[in-house]
LOMI-908264 format. One record per residue (C-alpha): residue number from 1; x, y, z. Coordinates in Angstrom, 2 decimals. Each point is the difference from the previous one (the first is absolute). Example, Ala and Ser with C-alpha at 12.3 -4.5 7.8 and 13.67 -1.06 7.14 Angstrom:
# residues 2
1:12.30:-4.50:7.80
2:1.37:3.44:-0.66
This chain:
# residues 83
1:9.42:37.20:-15.36
2:2.30:2.34:-1.85
3:-1.20:3.31:-1.37
4:0.36:-1.04:-3.65
5:-2.74:0.74:-2.50
6:-2.57:-2.78:-0.29
7:-2.11:-0.89:-3.03
8:-2.99:-2.23:-0.64
9:0.43:-2.02:-3.19
10:-2.59:-2.10:-1.85
11:1.93:-2.94:-1.45
12:-2.88:-0.78:-2.38
13:-0.51:-3.60:1.10
14:-2.34:0.74:2.89
15:2.88:0.84:2.32
16:0.58:3.50:1.33
17:3.09:0.81:2.05
18:1.24:2.76:2.26
19:3.71:0.47:-0.58
20:2.84:2.45:0.41
21:0.27:2.18:-3.10
22:3.77:0.28:0.12
23:1.08:-3.67:0.00
24:-0.90:-3.46:-1.22
25:-0.31:-1.66:3.41
26:-2.84:-2.29:1.00
27:-3.41:1.77:0.16
28:-1.09:1.08:3.46
29:-3.63:-1.08:-0.58
30:-1.58:-2.32:-2.56
31:-3.73:-0.02:-0.74
32:-1.14:-2.77:-2.31
33:-3.57:-0.01:-1.28
34:-1.40:-3.31:-1.22
35:-1.59:-0.24:-3.43
36:-3.45:0.06:1.57
37:0.89:3.08:2.02
38:1.34:1.74:-3.10
39:-3.32:-0.58:-1.76
40:-1.87:1.39:2.98
41:2.28:3.04:0.29
42:-0.01:0.61:-3.77
43:2.66:2.68:-0.59
44:0.06:1.22:3.60
45:2.60:-2.40:1.43
46:2.67:2.68:0.32
47:-2.37:2.35:1.85
48:-1.02:-2.80:2.38
49:3.66:-0.88:0.60
50:0.80:3.66:0.77
51:-2.84:0.08:2.55
52:1.22:-3.26:1.55
53:3.57:1.31:0.33
54:-1.19:3.30:1.48
55:-2.22:-1.80:2.52
56:2.88:-2.28:0.96
57:2.38:2.92:0.56
58:-2.59:1.83:2.09
59:-0.63:-3.11:2.11
60:3.74:-0.48:0.52
61:0.36:3.63:1.12
62:-2.84:-0.36:2.50
63:1.48:-3.23:1.41
64:3.45:1.59:0.31
65:-1.50:2.99:1.81
66:-1.91:-2.30:2.39
67:3.16:-2.01:0.70
68:1.89:3.21:0.76
69:-2.70:1.16:2.43
70:0.02:-3.41:1.71
71:3.78:0.11:0.35
72:-0.19:3.47:1.54
73:-2.70:-1.06:2.45
74:1.98:-3.11:0.95
75:3.07:2.14:0.69
76:-2.06:2.40:2.12
77:-1.48:-2.79:2.13
78:3.28:-1.77:0.71
79:0.69:-0.19:3.74
80:2.73:2.34:1.20
81:2.35:-1.17:2.67
82:2.02:2.48:1.97
83:3.06:-1.25:1.88
């Protein structure tokens, strides 16, 4: 992902998006709350969406770190052949 500034935008129809602030490209993430969910959340949909996005980014970072560690351990355990 590029280092552009990201923004969370409430589109007002129950959909909240994460998008790049500097262009009109397709949103990176879409969160769409149903009518029933909107009633349950009252006016807190944006706060819930922010928490969901933050949790998703944290989970992705942890998975990327684990994959990196696994790749390093795989490289270390590769058999070495000397000719």
